[in-house]
N, C-alpha and C positions, 0 to 999 in steps of 0.2 A: 504493500500500500504506500509506504514512504517513497518508494522508487517512483511510483506514478504521480505522487504529489510534487516531487522535485521536478519531474519532467514537465508537468503542467505549469509549474511556476516559471521554468526556463522558457517554455513556449510563449507564455504570457509576456515575459520580459522581452523576448525577441520581437513579438508582434508590436509591443509598445515602442520598442526601439525603432522598428521599421516605420511605424506610424509617425513618430516624432520626426524622423529623417524626411519622410515624404512631406510632412508639414513644412519643414524648412525649405525644401526644394520649391514648393509652390508659393512660398511667401514672397511678397514684394517689399518687405521691410529689410532693406539691405544692412542696416545696423544689426538687426536680429540675426540675419544670415551670417554676418561676419563673426559675431560672438559664438554662433553655433559651430562655424568652421574652426575657430580657435579651440573650442571645447573638444571637437572630434580629434583635432590634431594632438591635443594634450593627452587624450585617451589612447592614442596610437591608431586611431581609425583613419588612416591616411587616405584611403581611397575616397571616403565620404568627404573628407576635408578638401581634397583636390577637386572633386566635382563642383563643390560650392565655390571654391576660390577661382576656378577657371571662369566662372560666370562673373565673379565680383571684380577681378583684376582691372578690366577696362573701365568699370564704373567707379572704382576707388582711386584710380590714377589721379594724382594731384591732390588727393585728400590726405588727412593726417594718418589714415590707415593704409594708404597705398603702398608705402615702402615695406611695412611689415607683412602685408598680405602677399606681396611678390616673393619675398624671401621664404615665407611659410610655404607657399606653393612649391618652390624649388625643393624644400626639405621633405615635403610629402612624397614627391617622386623619388628622391634620394632614399628615403626610408622604405619605399616599395621595391627598390632595386632597379628602377627604371633610370639608369644613370645617364643615358643620352638626353632624356627630357630634363632631368635634374640639372645637368651641366648647362643646357640651353637656358633654363630659367635663372640659374645663378649668374650666367653671363649677362642676361637681360637686366638682372638686378644691378650688378656693379657697373654696367654701362649707363643705366638710367640714374643710379645714385652713386657716383664715383667716390663721394665722401660720406656715404650713408652709415647708419649705425651698424649694419651687418656686412659692410663691404669686405673687410678682411676675411670673415668667415665665408662669404660668397666666393671670393677668389680661391680660397683654399679648397672648399668643397667642390668647386667646379673642376679643379685639377684632379682631386681625389676621385670624383665620380668617373672621369675619363680613365683614370688609372685602373679603377675597378672593372671597367668595361673592356679593357684591352684583350685581344684574343691570344691564343697560344702562338708561339714563335713561327710555326709553319705557315700561318695564315698572313694575309695582308696586314701590314703594320702601320697604315696611315693614321689610325686612331692613337697609336702609341706615340708617334711624333707630336700629335696634337696634345696629348696628355702632358708630355714633357714640356712643350711650349707653355701650356697653361700653368704648370707648377713653377716654371722658371719666372713667369710674369708675376706670380704671387710673391716669390722671393725677392724680386726686384722692387715691388711696391711696398712690401712689408719686411724689410731685412731684419728687423728686430723682433719679429713675431716668435712667440713660444712654439709655433708649429713649423718653424723654418727647418729644424733638423729632420722632422718627419717628412716634409716635402722633399728635402734633399735625398733622404733614404728612398723615397718612391721613385725619384728621378734615376738613381743608380739602378734600381730594379728594372725600370723600363729600358734603360740603356743596355742592361744585360740581355734583355729580351731581343733588342735589335741586333746585338752581337750574335746571339744564338741563331737568329734568322739568317744572318750573313754567313755564319759558320756552316750552317746546313747547306747553303748554296756552294760554298767552297768545297765542302765534303762531297757534294754531288758531282762537281767537276772532277774531283780526284777519283771517285768511284767510276765515272765514265771513262776517265783516262786509263784506269787499270783494267778495264774490260778487255778481254782477249778474244772477242768474237770477230766479226767481220769489219770492224771499224778500221779505217785507213790509218797509217802512221801519222799523217798530218793532223787528223782530227784528234788522235790520241795525244799527240804533243801539245796541241792547242788546249785540250782539256786540262792537262797537267799545269800548263802555264797559267790558265785561267784560275786554277785552284791556288797557285802561288800568289798571283796578283790580288785576288780577292782576300785571301788571308792576310797578306801584308797591309792592305788598305785598312782592314779592320783593326790591326794592331796600331796603325798610325793614328786612326781616329779615336780608338779606345785603348790606350796603352796600359791601363790598369785593370783591364777586364779579368774576371775570374777564369775565363777560358783561354788565357794567354798561353799556357802550356800546351793545350790541345791544338791551338792554332799553330804554334811553333812546330810541333811534331808533324802536323799536316803539311807545312811548308817543306820540311825535310823529306818527308815521304814523296811529295810531288816532284821535288827536284831530283831525287833518286830515281823515281819512275821515269822522268823525262830523260835522264842520263842513260838509263838502260835501253830506252827505245831509240836513242840517237843513232844516226849513221856513224860509221867508224871514224871519220875524220873529226867529228864533234864529240865523240864519246869521252875522251880523256878530259877535255875542257869542262864538260858538264859534270863529270865525276869529281873534278877539283872543286867545282861550285858546291857539290853535295858535301864534300869533306869540310869546306869552309862553314857550311850550314851546320854540320855536325859539331864543330868546335863551338860555334855560337850557342847552339842548344845546350851542350854539355856545361858550358860556363854559366849559363843562366839557370839551368835546372840540374845541378849535380846529383840530386837525389830523386830524379824523375822516376815515375812508375814505368816509363817507356825505355829505361836505360838499356835493357837487354836488347830490344829491337834496334835502338840507336847504335849500339856497339856493333851489331851484326851488319847494319848498313855501312858503317865506317870500314869494317874489314873487307866487305865485298867491293866497295868503291875504291879502296886502296889498291886492289889488284889491277886496276886499269890506269893507274898513275905511274909514270916512269920514276924509278927510284933515284935517278940522277938529279932530279929537280926537287926531291923531297928533303 
């Protein structure tokens, strides 16, 4: 019996809640609607608050409640996980109110919303670049913010994602170059070279990336692969380049997890280099 009483009370409460919400939607009293939206927002009922605020934003623009309503709307989308819409409204807020009460928060959450919406590294990273730009702008506008370190940390994470995207491209070139099927020598050589250039460019743009060791071994592998596939008159020269890369790698990563492979590459490359010049 108690179970049915509880269910009945819950149902009644739900109907009452729905009835009150419908009453708010139909009301033409915008002050009443605004207070209701704030109440729903405070209770975590973000969808209801957003629906009401979407109607009120153009009406409240220029009024004492216009600024708060716009920021609140952005937060309702942020809380629902609709980060694209959230960033849009945060952007609208700080553009409309560049010195507003919530401008620092709006700039920060605009960047964080985009950060939370970025895809995995294998996918297009246009939104990642946008998130980095938004967070950098926040740091420029509010260099003394207590959220600066968090923004910087998010930027580093996003940059790592860009590096991983490019690393996967470089690795794909290497894998294509090492394929021993019907590919011609010229395409194989070009793939190895593309792997080297791509990886070197990543290290130039992001010298402190956590993937530095993986990129460096990829460069060594690709140079070694290119040397092995070379015509006879170029083989020694390219093996020397491989050996140079070996020394550079060993000096930077003396305790590398790849050291066994690296030493084997060196031993094999050394066979093609004349001892007179060594």
